[in-house]
N, C-alpha and C positions, 0 to 999 in steps of 0.2 A: 654692878652697873658700870659701864664705861661711858663717861660723858664725852671725853675728848682724848684723842691720841696725840702724841708728839708730832706725828706726820700731819695730822689735820691742823694742829696749832700753827705750824710753820707754813702750811699750804704751799703756794707757789714759790715761797722763799726757802724751801727746805734745803736746797743746795747752794744758797747764796753765801758769798764770803762773810757776810755779817752774821750768819747763823753759827757763831763760834761756840766752842765748848762751854765757856761760862754762861752764855745766853741760853744754850740748850739745858744746862743745869738749872738755871733760873726757871725755865719753862717747865721742867720736870717737877720742881717744887710747887710752882703755881698750879699745875694740873693736879697734883696730889691734894692740895688744899681745896681746889675747886671740886674734885670728886667727893671729898668728905662733906663739903657744904651741900652739893647737889643731892647727895644721898639723904640728907636731912630734909631738904625741900621736897624731894620725891615722896618721902614718907608722909608728908603733909598734903600730898595731892598735886604738887606742882608738876607740870609736864614740860620737858625740855624738847622743843621742836627742832627739826632739821631745817636749816636755811637752804632753800632750793638753789641759791646762787653758789654756795660753798660745799654743799653736800654734807655738812656737819652742823654742829651747834654754833659755829663761829658766825657772827653777824657780818653784814656788809657784803661787798663783792670780792675783796681781796685784802683789805687792811684791818680786819677785825681781830686777827691774831697777831702774829709777829709782823713787824714792819722793819724793813732795812733802814739804815741810817739816812739814805738818800730819799726816803719816802716823803712826799709832799704833805702828808698828814702827820701831825704831831711834831713836837719840838725835838731837837737833838737830844738823844739819851732819854727819851720819854719811856714810860713803863713798857709800852708795846715794843719799842725798839731795843729794850734790854731783856725781853722775854719775861716780863713781870706782870703783864696784864693781858686780858682777853675780853672782847665784847661778845657776849652771848646773845644769840638770836632770841628776841622776846617780843614778837609782833603784837601780842595783846596785853603786854605788861604784867603777865602772871609772875614772872621771876622777880621783877622789881617790887611788885606788891608784897610778895612773901618776904623779900629781904627787908623791906621797910618795917615790917612787923617783927623781925627776928634778928635785930642787930647783935644781940647777945650770942646767937649762933654763928654769925659772921666772925665775931671776936674769937670764939672758941676755935674756929678753923683758920684764923689768921688772914681773913679776906676783908678788904676795904672796897667800897663801891662808890662810883660817882652817883651823886644824888639822883634819885629816880625822876625828879621833875625835869632833868636835862638829858635824859636818855630814852626818849620815846622810840620804841622799836628794838632796843637792845639793852642789855644790862652789863655795865663795865665792872669787871672784877679784877682786883690787883692784890698782890702780896706786898707792895711797896706802900708804906704808911705815908699819907699826905703830910705836908708841912703843918697843917692845922691839927693833925692827930685825930681828927674825927673819923668815925667808922664810915659814915656817908658824907662825902665831901663834894664841893663844887669845884669843877676844873678851872 
């Protein structure tokens, strides 16, 4: 199963100067962890849908994957701006529902998520541990 390619993750920013090698390396690690977790979710019946706006599983219109440093969404050096986070298209909450019941599997894969109560329509996955250390955290 291929959930997400590097090209899809960087989207319109694939050739942006902020898409540096370290950030691409971060994104490759994120994508590998996300693939592992997604395979576990799919085995339990979760369906990852394509976002018609991005043509991939990346949520939003253009800022659900990588974001350049100048992006108006997110703080400087946010997880998205460092290649460490992705928002997955989750229009009916199926992904977040599964994640809420499988935090142990997220831990095994090295994924943290923004709490499902604050991500209606998407599921935020990151390989960067939040300051709280909680597997599901509030932004």
